C-alpha positions as CSV (number, residue, x, y, z in Angstrom):
1,M,-48.7,3.8,23.6
2,P,-47.0,2.1,26.6
3,F,-47.0,-1.7,26.8
4,I,-48.4,-3.3,29.9
5,G,-46.4,-2.0,32.9
6,Q,-43.6,-0.5,30.7
7,P,-43.1,3.2,30.0
8,A,-42.9,4.4,26.4
9,R,-39.5,6.0,27.0
10,K,-37.9,2.6,27.5
11,Y,-39.0,1.3,24.1
12,T,-38.0,4.6,22.5
13,A,-34.5,4.3,23.9
14,Y,-34.3,0.7,22.6
15,A,-35.4,1.8,19.2
16,S,-32.9,4.6,19.1
17,I,-30.1,2.3,20.1
18,A,-31.1,-0.2,17.4
19,A,-31.3,2.5,14.8
20,I,-27.8,3.8,15.7
21,G,-26.4,0.3,15.5
22,L,-27.9,-0.2,12.1
23,L,-26.6,3.2,10.9
24,L,-23.1,2.4,12.2
25,S,-23.0,-1.0,10.6
26,S,-24.2,0.3,7.3
27,C,-21.6,3.1,7.3
28,S,-18.6,0.8,7.8
29,E,-16.9,-0.2,4.6
30,S,-17.2,-3.8,3.4
31,R,-14.1,-6.0,3.2
32,I,-14.4,-5.9,-0.6
33,S,-14.4,-2.1,-0.7
34,Q,-11.4,-2.0,1.6
35,C,-9.7,-4.7,-0.6
36,R,-10.2,-2.5,-3.6
37,K,-8.7,0.5,-1.9
38,L,-5.6,-1.5,-1.0
39,I,-5.3,-3.1,-4.4
40,N,-5.7,0.3,-6.2
41,V,-2.8,1.8,-4.3
42,A,-0.6,-1.3,-5.0
43,N,-1.6,-1.3,-8.7
44,Q,-0.8,2.4,-9.0
45,V,2.8,1.9,-8.0
46,V,3.1,-0.9,-10.5
47,T,1.8,1.4,-13.2
48,D,4.2,4.2,-12.1
49,V,7.2,1.9,-12.2
50,Q,6.2,0.4,-15.6
51,T,6.0,4.0,-17.0
52,V,9.5,4.7,-15.7
53,A,10.8,1.5,-17.2
54,E,9.1,2.2,-20.6
55,N,10.6,5.7,-20.6
56,A,14.0,4.3,-19.7
57,S,13.9,1.8,-22.5
58,T,13.7,4.6,-25.0
59,S,16.7,6.3,-23.4
60,P,20.2,5.7,-24.9
61,S,21.8,2.8,-23.1
62,G,25.0,3.3,-21.1
63,N,24.1,6.8,-20.1
64,T,24.9,6.9,-16.3
65,G,22.9,10.1,-15.9
66,A,19.8,8.5,-17.4
67,S,20.3,5.4,-15.2
68,T,20.5,7.4,-12.0
69,E,17.4,9.3,-13.1
70,V,15.5,6.0,-13.6
71,I,16.6,4.8,-10.1
72,N,15.5,8.2,-8.7
73,R,12.1,7.9,-10.3
74,V,11.7,4.3,-8.9
75,A,12.6,5.7,-5.5
76,D,10.1,8.5,-5.8
77,A,7.4,6.0,-6.9
78,A,8.1,3.7,-4.0
79,N,8.0,6.6,-1.5
80,S,4.8,7.9,-2.9
81,A,3.3,4.4,-2.7
82,R,4.4,4.1,0.9
83,V,2.7,7.4,1.8
84,N,-0.5,6.5,-0.1
85,M,-0.6,3.0,1.5
86,E,-0.1,4.5,5.0
87,E,-2.9,7.0,4.4
88,L,-5.5,4.3,3.7
89,S,-8.1,4.0,6.4
90,L,-8.9,0.3,6.8
91,N,-10.7,-1.3,9.7
92,D,-10.2,-4.9,8.7
93,T,-7.3,-6.2,10.8
94,Q,-6.0,-8.6,8.1
95,L,-6.1,-5.8,5.5
96,Q,-4.3,-3.6,8.0
97,D,-1.6,-6.2,8.2
98,F,-1.3,-6.3,4.4
99,Q,-1.2,-2.5,4.4
100,N,1.6,-2.4,6.9
101,R,3.6,-5.1,5.0
102,Y,3.2,-3.1,1.7
103,A,4.2,0.1,3.4
104,T,7.3,-1.6,4.9
105,M,8.2,-3.1,1.5
106,Y,7.8,0.3,-0.2
107,A,10.0,1.9,2.4
108,E,12.7,-0.8,1.9
109,I,12.5,-0.2,-1.9
110,Y,12.9,3.5,-1.4
111,D,15.9,3.0,1.0
112,S,17.6,0.5,-1.3
113,T,17.2,2.7,-4.4
114,S,18.4,5.7,-2.5
115,A,21.4,3.6,-1.4
116,M,22.0,2.7,-5.0
117,L,22.0,6.4,-6.0
118,D,24.4,7.2,-3.1
119,A,26.7,4.3,-4.2
120,S,26.7,5.5,-7.8
121,E,27.6,9.0,-6.8
122,A,30.4,7.7,-4.6
123,R,31.4,5.3,-7.3
124,D,31.4,2.6,-4.6
125,R,30.7,-0.7,-6.4
126,E,30.4,-2.8,-3.3
127,A,27.9,-0.5,-1.8
128,G,26.0,-0.6,-5.1
129,R,25.9,-4.4,-5.0
130,Q,24.7,-4.4,-1.4
131,A,22.0,-1.8,-2.3
132,Y,20.9,-3.9,-5.3
133,T,20.7,-7.0,-3.2
134,A,18.6,-5.1,-0.6
135,F,16.4,-3.9,-3.6
136,Q,15.9,-7.5,-4.8
137,A,15.0,-8.7,-1.3
138,A,12.5,-5.9,-0.9
139,T,10.8,-6.4,-4.3
140,S,10.7,-10.2,-3.8
141,Q,8.1,-9.7,-1.1
142,E,5.5,-8.5,-3.6
143,A,4.5,-11.8,-5.2
144,T,3.7,-13.3,-1.8
145,L,1.7,-10.3,-0.8
146,V,-0.3,-10.2,-4.0
147,S,-1.1,-13.9,-3.7
148,E,-2.2,-13.5,-0.1
149,I,-4.3,-10.4,-0.7
150,N,-6.0,-12.0,-3.8
151,Q,-6.8,-15.1,-1.7
152,Y,-8.1,-13.1,1.2
153,C,-10.2,-10.7,-0.9
154,A,-11.7,-13.6,-3.0
155,D,-13.1,-15.4,0.1
């Protein structure tokens, strides 16, 4: 039934636009849901590296082959985490920033562990020290990231 002086189509169009708006807003993920996705990927790499470390602790010490295998597994875990982090679909700009920082950190960890492997194969101690320093710098970013994400996601 048209309102006074207004065609019914106009109100139907308004109702349709409002319904589409509600549908789109209800379909977008909440910040909490996006936080969980980001945190789950970050936690998975921690679990993967802990598994590598636990398996390494049961290996005989001093075995260079076992040591390089551990480093290789850490590199693989970091690379996998980078890919998984980059594949996340987040629309919250702050979480996207955290996502990019994590992906960069994982890439740096992968690069530094790969450099450690190369140095080991070449028996180049100085390159090994530099790679280890780069590894420490890359992994030192994690505590700050975790703190910032926890604070942001708790708000």
